[in-house]
Residue, then its C-alpha position, 0 to 999 in steps of 0.5 A: m763570333r759571340r763577341l761580334v754578335a754581342a757588339g752588333v746587339v749593343l750597336v743596334s740597341l744604342p738608340y733605345w738606351l743610350p740617350k736616356a742614360v746620357v740624360a740621366l748622367r747629365m742630370r746627376i752631374f748638374a745635381r752634384i756640381n755643388g758637392e756635399e752641400a747639394i740636396e736633391v728634392p725629392g730624394p732620400r733626404v726630402d721626399s715628395a710629401h715634404f717637397k712643398q713645405v721645404y720649397a715654401h720655407p722662408a729660409a729656402r729663398g737664396r738665389s745665387k751666392g754660395a752655389a757652384l750651380s749658379d756659375l753654370f746658370w749665369y754662364w748660360l744666361a749671359p749677358g746680364p745674369h746679375v740682373h735676371q729676375e730669377h737670380l736676383e737675391d731678395g731685397d729692394r732691388y729684386e722687389s723693384v724688378a719684380r713689380t715692374t715685371r708684374r705690371i708689364l705682364s698684367i695685360p688684360s685677358p682679352a687684350a692678351e688673347s687678341l695680341t697672341t692671335q694677331c702675332a701668330g697669324r702674322v708669323l704663320d702667314e709669312q712661313p713658307v709652309r707648304d700644304v704638307d710640310t715637316v717642321r720643327l715646332r720650336d722654330l715655328m713658335m719662336p718668332i710668334w713669341a718674339e713678336f708678342y713680347y716685343e709688342l708688349i714692351f715697345a707697344e708697336r709692331c715688331p720689325a723683321a730685323a728686331r725679330r731676327l735679333i730676338v730669335d737668334n738670342a733666344n735660340d742661342v740660349v736654349t741651344a746651349l741650355k740643352c747642351c746641343g751647341l756652345r754659346h755664341m755671345r756675339k749673337r746675344r750682344r747684338l740684341t743687347r746693343y739694340l736694346i741699349d740704343r732704344l733705351t738711349s733714344g727714349e723709345v721704350p714706353q715702359d717705366l723700368p726700375a730706376s735702381l738699374t743703370l741703362e745697361e742693366q735695364a737692357y739686360y733686364l729686358q733681354g733676360t726676362y722677356f727676350n730670353t726667358a719668356v720667348v724660350q719658355m713659351s716656345e718650349a711650352m707650345t712645342h709640348v702642347l702641339l706635340v701632344l696634339a700631333q700624337h693624340k689624334d683623339i684630343q686634336d679632333r675634339l679641339v678642332a670639332d669644338p674650338s670654343d671649349d676652353r675648359y677642355l683645352d685648359r685641361v690639355i694644357d694643364e696635363t701637358l705642363r704636368a707631364y712635361p714641366l718646363f723647369g728641370v732643376a730649380h736650385r735654392i740656397t738656404s739662408a738658415e737651418i730648415a727644420i720640418d717635421g719628418v725631415a732631418p734638419i737642413p743646415a744653412g748654406s745647403v743647395l736644394c735642387f728641386s726636381y720638377p719632373g721628379y715631383q710632378s711624376s709622383g702622387f698619380s696612380n697613372g702618372d705615365e699616362f697622358d690624361p687631360d680628363r684627370w683635371e676634371a675632378l682633380s684640383a691642382k692644389d691637391a696634386s703634385y703639380i707646380p708648373f709655375g713654381i711655389a707661390a711662397n717662393r718667387p713663382c713664375p711671374a707669367w703664371r696668369l698670362s701664359p695659359i691665356t696666350m697658349r690657348a690663343a696660339t693653340r687655336e690659331i695653329l689648329a685652325r690652319y693645320a692638322l698635326y702629326s708626329s712620330a718623334s720621341h716626346t721628352r721633357s727637354i725636347p732637344h730635337r725641337g719638336p719634329c712635326v708634319l703639318v697638313r694645311r686644312p682641310g687637306h687629307q693627304s697621307v703622311a705615313a711615309r713622312l712619319a716612318a722616315m721621321r721615326v727612323r731619323d729621330r732614333i738615329d739623331d737622338m743617339w748622336r745628339s746625346i753624345v754631343q750633349l754629354v761632350l758639350g755639357t761637360y765642356m760648358v760645366a768646366d768653362a762655367r766653373r773656370l769663369g765663375l761668373a756668380e762667384r766673381y760677382f759676389r766677391t765685389h758686390d753685396l746681395q743687392g748688387r752694390p759694389h763693396s766699399t770697405g775703405c781699405p785701400m788694399e781690398n779696393g785694389a790700391r797698392 
């Protein structure tokens, strides 16, 4: 009888502890893939006080070669991870790609706001959202950013067929990253073929890096804009909208004064602090790092920088969501790096992202009141369940929220098991394929094929 009671208690309590335990286990697995060379930051060896110093060190800029974790990220970002800006090694190749990205993203603020408003308006007008409806916020956001970045690249409205290709690609990438599903390379390659066709026809008005082949230029567009940009902006907006859905006072204040940019900026800053878009960023050391207060870090070490770990430190009430903390607190003086470290290849969209997020948030709030009882975690594997009520409606959503709460608990339990199983499989599959390891066997750090002049090494017999 006691065993039955104990088993019942464990079964009933599963939704409350199992998902968190599985997420923690997955994070440990990813951090430990590199074995003894992996150093968690912050961690026992490098604390939060030295986080920025180590991250900004010139020797902490290696990107892919020499880290088993690189094989996993290349696996998730395929096709074309070898030309993804985040994974290019320092040098002329990286600089030419980075310059191109900065130029494309340097759209003036008024133009960026206007384009975001237009894209959001068009997509939301097409959505079959009823006066009261339950949606997944990430699914709602992806077509908006697909439209935005398509128009930024091609300088024309995004056709429906192209938008579907972009959304299918981005959704497949992020679903695999969350370990909620396996990769579907056919979906991704359809977008690659579309981009190659546009490039071949001379229909891309942007000047792309001449150091890249035509196929690599397609990979660059796909990886940087139609993968990373679409995914990250969709995730960022999902976090912002979930915050508003679960903090009625904040939502009401923004609706009452939609022109209060300062307060909206504080809400966005606090969202990016509490729910950083990046989990672990890994860097490979090219030389020994010696910093006062830190044991010397040898060359060849893999530094796993934890954004959640760092951004949860240094705040007396870090567990509270408090936008007003930024009224007096400077981001420079806080444990806050939403776009990375300026000295070590920060996110190139650090200026554009908050501008476009403001515009998209205003467009959503002008149309809908938001409510959610779903859990809100950094990884949001549930894609952000939310009840939308078309303004100025006043319908009761209590029953929907109660049902959402129950379903979220149950789904989270089963999803966590799926994530562990699929995540373990993809880690093993990535190590089997060894995409980064194999690439650097035949190419140098600048992507040039090795040519030693030795017939045996070139494959001749």
